[in-house]
A tleap script that builds the chain and sets N, CA, C and O, in Angstrom:
source leaprc.protein.ff14SB
mol = sequence {
  NMET PHE SER ALA ASP TYR GLU PRO VAL GLU
  ALA ASN ARG ARG ARG THR ALA ARG THR PRO
  ILE ALA ILE ASN ALA GLU LEU ASP GLY SER
  ARG ARG THR LEU CYS LYS GLY ALA ASP ILE
  SER THR GLY GLY ALA ARG ILE GLN THR TYR
  SER ALA LEU ASN VAL GLY ALA LYS ILE TRP
  LEU THR LEU PRO LEU ILE GLY ARG VAL SER
  THR THR ILE LYS TRP ALA GLY ASP TYR ASN
  ALA GLY CYS GLN PHE ASP ASP PRO LEU SER
  ALA ASP LEU VAL GLU ALA LEU ILE ALA ARG
  GLY GLY GLY CSER
}
set mol.1.N position { -6.706 -9.690 12.468 }
set mol.1.CA position { -5.951 -8.456 12.471 }
set mol.1.C position { -4.563 -8.758 11.910 }
set mol.1.O position { -4.096 -9.892 12.018 }
set mol.2.N position { -3.917 -7.805 11.335 }
set mol.2.CA position { -2.567 -7.957 10.804 }
set mol.2.C position { -1.656 -7.090 11.637 }
set mol.2.O position { -1.997 -5.951 11.957 }
set mol.3.N position { -0.499 -7.620 11.991 }
set mol.3.CA position { 0.382 -6.786 12.768 }
set mol.3.C position { 1.796 -7.287 12.746 }
set mol.3.O position { 2.069 -8.430 12.380 }
set mol.4.N position { 2.683 -6.424 13.139 }
set mol.4.CA position { 4.085 -6.766 13.264 }
set mol.4.C position { 4.673 -5.936 14.376 }
set mol.4.O position { 4.107 -4.911 14.756 }
set mol.5.N position { 5.806 -6.367 14.906 }
set mol.5.CA position { 6.396 -5.597 15.986 }
set mol.5.C position { 7.815 -5.213 15.679 }
set mol.5.O position { 8.354 -5.574 14.633 }
set mol.6.N position { 8.416 -4.492 16.577 }
set mol.6.CA position { 9.723 -3.878 16.392 }
set mol.6.C position { 10.859 -4.844 16.682 }
set mol.6.O position { 10.827 -5.574 17.673 }
set mol.7.N position { 11.842 -4.845 15.832 }
set mol.7.CA position { 13.071 -5.604 16.049 }
set mol.7.C position { 14.221 -4.623 16.009 }
set mol.7.O position { 14.390 -3.930 15.006 }
set mol.8.N position { 15.027 -4.537 17.075 }
set mol.8.CA position { 16.211 -3.688 16.979 }
set mol.8.C position { 17.079 -4.179 15.823 }
set mol.8.O position { 17.334 -5.377 15.695 }
set mol.9.N position { 17.523 -3.260 14.996 }
set mol.9.CA position { 18.304 -3.655 13.831 }
set mol.9.C position { 19.593 -2.872 13.760 }
set mol.9.O position { 19.701 -1.766 14.290 }
set mol.10.N position { 20.560 -3.457 13.102 }
set mol.10.CA position { 21.809 -2.779 12.849 }
set mol.10.C position { 21.590 -1.800 11.707 }
set mol.10.O position { 20.704 -2.004 10.877 }
set mol.11.N position { 22.381 -0.749 11.657 }
set mol.11.CA position { 22.268 0.229 10.588 }
set mol.11.C position { 22.401 -0.458 9.234 }
set mol.11.O position { 23.248 -1.331 9.048 }
set mol.12.N position { 21.560 -0.055 8.300 }
set mol.12.CA position { 21.590 -0.550 6.925 }
set mol.12.C position { 21.288 -2.037 6.786 }
set mol.12.O position { 21.605 -2.625 5.751 }
set mol.13.N position { 20.693 -2.657 7.784 }
set mol.13.CA position { 20.378 -4.079 7.695 }
set mol.13.C position { 19.184 -4.339 6.773 }
set mol.13.O position { 19.160 -5.342 6.060 }
set mol.14.N position { 18.201 -3.449 6.784 }
set mol.14.CA position { 17.022 -3.639 5.954 }
set mol.14.C position { 17.334 -3.338 4.503 }
set mol.14.O position { 18.131 -2.455 4.186 }
set mol.15.N position { 16.686 -4.095 3.627 }
set mol.15.CA position { 16.866 -3.870 2.194 }
set mol.15.C position { 16.003 -2.727 1.696 }
set mol.15.O position { 16.392 -2.011 0.773 }
set mol.16.N position { 14.815 -2.545 2.309 }
set mol.16.CA position { 13.905 -1.478 1.911 }
set mol.16.C position { 13.387 -0.767 3.148 }
set mol.16.O position { 13.240 -1.379 4.206 }
set mol.17.N position { 13.109 0.527 3.018 }
set mol.17.CA position { 12.582 1.316 4.133 }
set mol.17.C position { 11.159 0.873 4.434 }
set mol.17.O position { 10.388 0.561 3.526 }
set mol.18.N position { 10.822 0.850 5.708 }
set mol.18.CA position { 9.472 0.475 6.119 }
set mol.18.C position { 8.726 1.701 6.609 }
set mol.18.O position { 9.317 2.631 7.156 }
set mol.19.N position { 7.412 1.686 6.402 }
set mol.19.CA position { 6.532 2.766 6.810 }
set mol.19.C position { 5.542 2.233 7.830 }
set mol.19.O position { 4.977 1.157 7.637 }
set mol.20.N position { 5.319 2.982 8.934 }
set mol.20.CA position { 4.326 2.537 9.920 }
set mol.20.C position { 2.957 2.385 9.269 }
set mol.20.O position { 2.588 3.144 8.373 }
set mol.21.N position { 2.215 1.394 9.737 }
set mol.21.CA position { 0.887 1.126 9.191 }
set mol.21.C position { 0.056 0.440 10.264 }
set mol.21.O position { 0.596 -0.228 11.146 }
set mol.22.N position { -1.243 0.606 10.185 }
set mol.22.CA position { -2.157 -0.095 11.088 }
set mol.22.C position { -3.257 -0.703 10.239 }
set mol.22.O position { -4.256 -0.050 9.938 }
set mol.23.N position { -3.066 -1.966 9.852 }
set mol.23.CA position { -4.067 -2.659 9.050 }
set mol.23.C position { -4.342 -4.034 9.640 }
set mol.23.O position { -3.488 -4.623 10.303 }
set mol.24.N position { -5.532 -4.529 9.392 }
set mol.24.CA position { -5.897 -5.870 9.812 }
set mol.24.C position { -5.620 -6.842 8.682 }
set mol.24.O position { -5.763 -6.501 7.508 }
set mol.25.N position { -5.224 -8.048 9.038 }
set mol.25.CA position { -4.963 -9.094 8.048 }
set mol.25.C position { -5.192 -10.437 8.720 }
set mol.25.O position { -5.460 -10.510 9.919 }
set mol.26.N position { -5.084 -11.481 7.946 }
set mol.26.CA position { -5.177 -12.837 8.475 }
set mol.26.C position { -3.883 -13.560 8.192 }
set mol.26.O position { -3.258 -13.361 7.150 }
set mol.27.N position { -3.490 -14.393 9.119 }
set mol.27.CA position { -2.261 -15.160 9.044 }
set mol.27.C position { -2.623 -16.620 8.861 }
set mol.27.O position { -3.361 -17.184 9.669 }
set mol.28.N position { -2.113 -17.237 7.810 }
set mol.28.CA position { -2.347 -18.656 7.553 }
set mol.28.C position { -1.026 -19.387 7.671 }
set mol.28.O position { -0.091 -19.122 6.915 }
set mol.29.N position { -0.950 -20.285 8.596 }
set mol.29.CA position { 0.198 -21.166 8.740 }
set mol.29.C position { -0.386 -22.558 8.876 }
set mol.29.O position { -1.020 -23.066 7.951 }
set mol.30.N position { -0.173 -23.172 10.027 }
set mol.30.CA position { -0.817 -24.457 10.269 }
set mol.30.C position { -2.295 -24.239 10.604 }
set mol.30.O position { -3.098 -25.170 10.546 }
set mol.31.N position { -2.641 -23.007 10.953 }
set mol.31.CA position { -4.032 -22.642 11.233 }
set mol.31.C position { -4.202 -21.155 10.947 }
set mol.31.O position { -3.219 -20.414 10.923 }
set mol.32.N position { -5.409 -20.724 10.735 }
set mol.32.CA position { -5.700 -19.326 10.440 }
set mol.32.C position { -5.869 -18.553 11.745 }
set mol.32.O position { -6.518 -19.030 12.676 }
set mol.33.N position { -5.278 -17.352 11.808 }
set mol.33.CA position { -5.389 -16.508 12.984 }
set mol.33.C position { -5.352 -15.051 12.550 }
set mol.33.O position { -4.899 -14.730 11.451 }
set mol.34.N position { -5.827 -14.181 13.416 }
set mol.34.CA position { -5.793 -12.753 13.138 }
set mol.34.C position { -4.435 -12.181 13.497 }
set mol.34.O position { -3.766 -12.674 14.405 }
set mol.35.N position { -4.027 -11.139 12.784 }
set mol.35.CA position { -2.808 -10.419 13.115 }
set mol.35.C position { -2.982 -8.968 12.691 }
set mol.35.O position { -3.968 -8.619 12.042 }
set mol.36.N position { -2.028 -8.130 13.058 }
set mol.36.CA position { -2.105 -6.708 12.750 }
set mol.36.C position { -0.764 -6.242 12.218 }
set mol.36.O position { 0.281 -6.570 12.780 }
set mol.37.N position { -0.789 -5.482 11.140 }
set mol.37.CA position { 0.434 -4.951 10.546 }
set mol.37.C position { 0.886 -3.698 11.258 }
set mol.37.O position { 0.083 -2.802 11.520 }
set mol.38.N position { 2.175 -3.628 11.576 }
set mol.38.CA position { 2.733 -2.453 12.249 }
set mol.38.C position { 3.565 -1.607 11.296 }
set mol.38.O position { 3.584 -0.382 11.412 }
set mol.39.N position { 4.242 -2.238 10.370 }
set mol.39.CA position { 4.933 -1.497 9.319 }
set mol.39.C position { 5.057 -2.380 8.089 }
set mol.39.O position { 4.925 -3.602 8.160 }
set mol.40.N position { 5.315 -1.731 6.954 }
set mol.40.CA position { 5.341 -2.470 5.692 }
set mol.40.C position { 6.284 -1.793 4.715 }
set mol.40.O position { 6.502 -0.582 4.773 }
set mol.41.N position { 6.832 -2.582 3.830 }
set mol.41.CA position { 7.654 -2.086 2.730 }
set mol.41.C position { 7.375 -2.979 1.527 }
set mol.41.O position { 6.567 -3.904 1.614 }
set mol.42.N position { 8.030 -2.713 0.423 }
set mol.42.CA position { 7.853 -3.579 -0.735 }
set mol.42.C position { 8.416 -4.967 -0.459 }
set mol.42.O position { 7.979 -5.942 -1.071 }
set mol.43.N position { 9.384 -5.071 0.457 }
set mol.43.CA position { 10.049 -6.341 0.714 }
set mol.43.C position { 9.537 -7.145 1.879 }
set mol.43.O position { 9.822 -8.339 1.969 }
set mol.44.N position { 8.773 -6.521 2.797 }
set mol.44.CA position { 8.319 -7.269 3.956 }
set mol.44.C position { 7.460 -6.449 4.883 }
set mol.44.O position { 7.090 -5.316 4.576 }
set mol.45.N position { 7.145 -7.040 6.034 }
set mol.45.CA position { 6.276 -6.386 7.014 }
set mol.45.C position { 6.640 -6.839 8.412 }
set mol.45.O position { 7.225 -7.904 8.612 }
set mol.46.N position { 6.285 -6.021 9.356 }
set mol.46.CA position { 6.399 -6.357 10.768 }
set mol.46.C position { 4.980 -6.589 11.257 }
set mol.46.O position { 4.112 -5.736 11.072 }
set mol.47.N position { 4.736 -7.734 11.879 }
set mol.47.CA position { 3.384 -8.079 12.306 }
set mol.47.C position { 3.327 -8.379 13.794 }
set mol.47.O position { 4.307 -8.825 14.391 }
set mol.48.N position { 2.165 -8.129 14.384 }
set mol.48.CA position { 1.866 -8.516 15.755 }
set mol.48.C position { 0.834 -9.623 15.657 }
set mol.48.O position { -0.174 -9.492 14.962 }
set mol.49.N position { 1.096 -10.710 16.358 }
set mol.49.CA position { 0.220 -11.872 16.278 }
set mol.49.C position { -0.252 -12.286 17.661 }
set mol.49.O position { 0.245 -11.805 18.679 }
set mol.50.N position { -1.221 -13.187 17.672 }
set mol.50.CA position { -1.691 -13.779 18.915 }
set mol.50.C position { -1.164 -15.196 19.052 }
set mol.50.O position { -1.527 -15.922 19.978 }
set mol.51.N position { -0.305 -15.578 18.121 }
set mol.51.CA position { 0.302 -16.907 18.116 }
set mol.51.C position { 1.801 -16.752 17.930 }
set mol.51.O position { 2.248 -15.900 17.162 }
set mol.52.N position { 2.573 -17.561 18.621 }
set mol.52.CA position { 4.025 -17.531 18.449 }
set mol.52.C position { 4.385 -18.069 17.064 }
set mol.52.O position { 3.770 -19.021 16.584 }
set mol.53.N position { 5.380 -17.458 16.426 }
set mol.53.CA position { 5.843 -17.889 15.104 }
set mol.53.C position { 7.303 -18.293 15.189 }
set mol.53.O position { 8.045 -17.781 16.027 }
set mol.54.N position { 7.714 -19.199 14.335 }
set mol.54.CA position { 9.095 -19.672 14.318 }
set mol.54.C position { 9.857 -19.072 13.145 }
set mol.54.O position { 9.337 -18.980 12.034 }
set mol.55.N position { 11.092 -18.667 13.406 }
set mol.55.CA position { 11.958 -18.162 12.349 }
set mol.55.C position { 12.098 -19.228 11.268 }
set mol.55.O position { 12.300 -20.404 11.568 }
set mol.56.N position { 11.991 -18.814 10.021 }
set mol.56.CA position { 12.099 -19.731 8.893 }
set mol.56.C position { 10.772 -20.293 8.423 }
set mol.56.O position { 10.694 -20.889 7.349 }
set mol.57.N position { 9.713 -20.107 9.229 }
set mol.57.CA position { 8.397 -20.624 8.838 }
set mol.57.C position { 7.878 -19.892 7.606 }
set mol.57.O position { 8.065 -18.684 7.463 }
set mol.58.N position { 7.226 -20.636 6.724 }
set mol.58.CA position { 6.553 -20.058 5.561 }
set mol.58.C position { 5.097 -19.844 5.958 }
set mol.58.O position { 4.434 -20.775 6.415 }
set mol.59.N position { 4.597 -18.620 5.783 }
set mol.59.CA position { 3.205 -18.325 6.115 }
set mol.59.C position { 2.583 -17.516 4.983 }
set mol.59.O position { 3.277 -16.961 4.130 }
set mol.60.N position { 1.270 -17.468 5.001 }
set mol.60.CA position { 0.514 -16.616 4.089 }
set mol.60.C position { -0.091 -15.491 4.904 }
set mol.60.O position { -0.651 -15.724 5.975 }
set mol.61.N position { 0.021 -14.265 4.398 }
set mol.61.CA position { -0.696 -13.129 4.969 }
set mol.61.C position { -1.787 -12.749 3.983 }
set mol.61.O position { -1.542 -12.654 2.781 }
set mol.62.N position { -2.988 -12.534 4.492 }
set mol.62.CA position { -4.070 -12.038 3.656 }
set mol.62.C position { -4.207 -10.555 3.964 }
set mol.62.O position { -4.679 -10.169 5.034 }
set mol.63.N position { -3.791 -9.733 3.015 }
set mol.63.CA position { -3.746 -8.283 3.191 }
set mol.63.C position { -4.920 -7.602 2.494 }
set mol.63.O position { -5.366 -8.055 1.439 }
set mol.64.N position { -5.423 -6.509 3.084 }
set mol.64.CA position { -6.457 -5.747 2.392 }
set mol.64.C position { -5.929 -5.275 1.038 }
set mol.64.O position { -4.738 -5.000 0.892 }
set mol.65.N position { -6.801 -5.184 0.070 }
set mol.65.CA position { -6.490 -4.694 -1.281 }
set mol.65.C position { -5.633 -5.646 -2.109 }
set mol.65.O position { -5.600 -5.529 -3.334 }
set mol.66.N position { -4.940 -6.587 -1.468 }
set mol.66.CA position { -3.983 -7.433 -2.170 }
set mol.66.C position { -4.413 -8.886 -2.190 }
set mol.66.O position { -4.350 -9.539 -3.231 }
set mol.67.N position { -4.847 -9.394 -1.057 }
set mol.67.CA position { -5.160 -10.815 -0.937 }
set mol.67.C position { -4.003 -11.559 -0.303 }
set mol.67.O position { -3.236 -10.982 0.468 }
set mol.68.N position { -3.871 -12.848 -0.625 }
set mol.68.CA position { -2.853 -13.704 0.000 }
set mol.68.C position { -1.463 -13.427 -0.551 }
set mol.68.O position { -1.262 -13.330 -1.762 }
set mol.69.N position { -0.503 -13.301 0.374 }
set mol.69.CA position { 0.889 -13.046 0.032 }
set mol.69.C position { 1.745 -14.065 0.782 }
set mol.69.O position { 1.608 -14.214 1.996 }
set mol.70.N position { 2.621 -14.761 0.075 }
set mol.70.CA position { 3.516 -15.743 0.686 }
set mol.70.C position { 4.704 -15.026 1.326 }
set mol.70.O position { 5.315 -14.155 0.708 }
set mol.71.N position { 5.030 -15.396 2.572 }
set mol.71.CA position { 6.131 -14.768 3.297 }
set mol.71.C position { 6.959 -15.807 4.055 }
set mol.71.O position { 6.539 -16.948 4.250 }
set mol.72.N position { 8.139 -15.374 4.471 }
set mol.72.CA position { 9.017 -16.177 5.318 }
set mol.72.C position { 9.324 -15.380 6.574 }
set mol.72.O position { 9.701 -14.212 6.485 }
set mol.73.N position { 9.168 -15.997 7.756 }
set mol.73.CA position { 9.466 -15.322 9.016 }
set mol.73.C position { 10.980 -15.204 9.162 }
set mol.73.O position { 11.691 -16.207 9.109 }
set mol.74.N position { 11.474 -13.976 9.345 }
set mol.74.CA position { 12.910 -13.717 9.466 }
set mol.74.C position { 13.339 -13.517 10.915 }
set mol.74.O position { 14.489 -13.788 11.262 }
set mol.75.N position { 12.431 -13.048 11.762 }
set mol.75.CA position { 12.697 -12.923 13.191 }
set mol.75.C position { 11.357 -12.980 13.911 }
set mol.75.O position { 10.325 -12.637 13.335 }
set mol.76.N position { 11.369 -13.415 15.172 }
set mol.76.CA position { 10.132 -13.522 15.933 }
set mol.76.C position { 10.437 -13.468 17.418 }
set mol.76.O position { 11.483 -13.936 17.867 }
set mol.77.N position { 9.523 -12.897 18.171 }
set mol.77.CA position { 9.641 -12.852 19.616 }
set mol.77.C position { 8.488 -12.083 20.214 }
set mol.77.O position { 8.024 -11.105 19.628 }
set mol.78.N position { 8.018 -12.508 21.368 }
set mol.78.CA position { 6.946 -11.821 22.085 }
set mol.78.C position { 5.745 -11.518 21.198 }
set mol.78.O position { 5.190 -10.420 21.256 }
set mol.79.N position { 5.345 -12.475 20.386 }
set mol.79.CA position { 4.178 -12.371 19.518 }
set mol.79.C position { 4.310 -11.261 18.481 }
set mol.79.O position { 3.312 -10.705 18.023 }
set mol.80.N position { 5.539 -10.947 18.120 }
set mol.80.CA position { 5.852 -10.030 17.051 }
set mol.80.C position { 6.782 -10.741 16.098 }
set mol.80.O position { 7.579 -11.586 16.508 }
set mol.81.N position { 6.684 -10.404 14.836 }
set mol.81.CA position { 7.538 -11.069 13.854 }
set mol.81.C position { 7.796 -10.155 12.668 }
set mol.81.O position { 6.986 -9.292 12.330 }
set mol.82.N position { 8.935 -10.367 12.056 }
set mol.82.CA position { 9.278 -9.689 10.812 }
set mol.82.C position { 9.234 -10.720 9.709 }
set mol.82.O position { 9.851 -11.780 9.816 }
set mol.83.N position { 8.512 -10.416 8.652 }
set mol.83.CA position { 8.420 -11.364 7.550 }
set mol.83.C position { 8.880 -10.718 6.253 }
set mol.83.O position { 8.695 -9.523 6.027 }
set mol.84.N position { 9.476 -11.532 5.424 }
set mol.84.CA position { 9.946 -11.102 4.111 }
set mol.84.C position { 9.009 -11.678 3.067 }
set mol.84.O position { 8.750 -12.882 3.060 }
set mol.85.N position { 8.492 -10.821 2.174 }
set mol.85.CA position { 7.621 -11.296 1.112 }
set mol.85.C position { 8.431 -12.151 0.147 }
set mol.85.O position { 9.530 -11.761 -0.249 }
set mol.86.N position { 7.908 -13.304 -0.234 }
set mol.86.CA position { 8.602 -14.164 -1.190 }
set mol.86.C position { 8.699 -13.484 -2.555 }
set mol.86.O position { 9.680 -13.670 -3.274 }
set mol.87.N position { 7.698 -12.709 -2.905 }
set mol.87.CA position { 7.703 -11.878 -4.118 }
set mol.87.C position { 7.400 -10.452 -3.673 }
set mol.87.O position { 6.299 -10.182 -3.195 }
set mol.88.N position { 8.353 -9.533 -3.820 }
set mol.88.CA position { 8.133 -8.160 -3.353 }
set mol.88.C position { 6.857 -7.553 -3.923 }
set mol.88.O position { 6.446 -7.863 -5.042 }
set mol.89.N position { 6.235 -6.675 -3.123 }
set mol.89.CA position { 5.045 -5.955 -3.559 }
set mol.89.C position { 5.460 -4.759 -4.410 }
set mol.89.O position { 6.582 -4.266 -4.298 }
set mol.90.N position { 4.568 -4.309 -5.241 }
set mol.90.CA position { 4.860 -3.102 -6.012 }
set mol.90.C position { 4.751 -1.888 -5.089 }
set mol.90.O position { 4.009 -1.905 -4.107 }
set mol.91.N position { 5.487 -0.854 -5.413 }
set mol.91.CA position { 5.438 0.387 -4.632 }
set mol.91.C position { 4.022 0.967 -4.629 }
set mol.91.O position { 3.596 1.536 -3.624 }
set mol.92.N position { 3.291 0.832 -5.733 }
set mol.92.CA position { 1.923 1.341 -5.809 }
set mol.92.C position { 1.004 0.630 -4.817 }
set mol.92.O position { 0.178 1.274 -4.171 }
set mol.93.N position { 1.140 -0.701 -4.690 }
set mol.93.CA position { 0.322 -1.450 -3.734 }
set mol.93.C position { 0.656 -1.056 -2.304 }
set mol.93.O position { -0.243 -0.907 -1.477 }
set mol.94.N position { 1.931 -0.888 -2.004 }
set mol.94.CA position { 2.341 -0.493 -0.659 }
set mol.94.C position { 1.780 0.893 -0.338 }
set mol.94.O position { 1.277 1.116 0.763 }
set mol.95.N position { 1.861 1.816 -1.280 }
set mol.95.CA position { 1.316 3.156 -1.071 }
set mol.95.C position { -0.190 3.100 -0.812 }
set mol.95.O position { -0.692 3.829 0.044 }
set mol.96.N position { -0.915 2.250 -1.536 }
set mol.96.CA position { -2.359 2.105 -1.333 }
set mol.96.C position { -2.650 1.548 0.057 }
set mol.96.O position { -3.584 2.004 0.716 }
set mol.97.N position { -1.863 0.564 0.518 }
set mol.97.CA position { -2.049 0.017 1.869 }
set mol.97.C position { -1.758 1.069 2.925 }
set mol.97.O position { -2.480 1.174 3.917 }
set mol.98.N position { -0.708 1.847 2.718 }
set mol.98.CA position { -0.357 2.894 3.675 }
set mol.98.C position { -1.479 3.929 3.747 }
set mol.98.O position { -1.857 4.359 4.838 }
set mol.99.N position { -2.008 4.328 2.602 }
set mol.99.CA position { -3.111 5.285 2.568 }
set mol.99.C position { -4.322 4.734 3.324 }
set mol.99.O position { -5.006 5.471 4.034 }
set mol.100.N position { -4.578 3.448 3.169 }
set mol.100.CA position { -5.710 2.799 3.848 }
set mol.100.C position { -5.447 2.644 5.336 }
set mol.100.O position { -6.363 2.780 6.147 }
set mol.101.N position { -4.183 2.356 5.706 }
set mol.101.CA position { -3.854 2.040 7.089 }
set mol.101.C position { -3.296 3.183 7.907 }
set mol.101.O position { -2.896 2.973 9.052 }
set mol.102.N position { -3.257 4.368 7.367 }
set mol.102.CA position { -2.842 5.521 8.158 }
set mol.102.C position { -1.360 5.616 8.401 }
set mol.102.O position { -0.948 6.189 9.409 }
set mol.103.N position { -0.538 5.078 7.518 }
set mol.103.CA position { 0.918 5.200 7.664 }
set mol.103.C position { 1.334 6.653 7.626 }
set mol.103.O position { 0.641 7.502 7.065 }
set mol.104.N position { 2.484 6.927 8.234 }
set mol.104.CA position { 2.951 8.310 8.233 }
set mol.104.C position { 4.384 8.378 7.749 }
set mol.104.O position { 4.961 9.463 7.677 }
savepdb mol mol.pdb
quit
């Protein structure tokens, strides 16, 4: 499953707006595990995991429609993490994921 959780943020801290999403994905770090996406943007995603993640860790997310995407963990806590895509996604790909995952 793919997922991310909520991080309280300061106003204007995010570089791109995020849209809620519910999609399954796989997380590859030192081992493969399921996670669930909670929101996504062209620049990153918020995920919910079953494994604790460390800030600064480089991980791969395997996303529906896209495949493997390299990311860096920017914040983590309580099995939720915010990751920044090493190479931003196109707006068209994000829209397709949102359509698939029921974003609003």
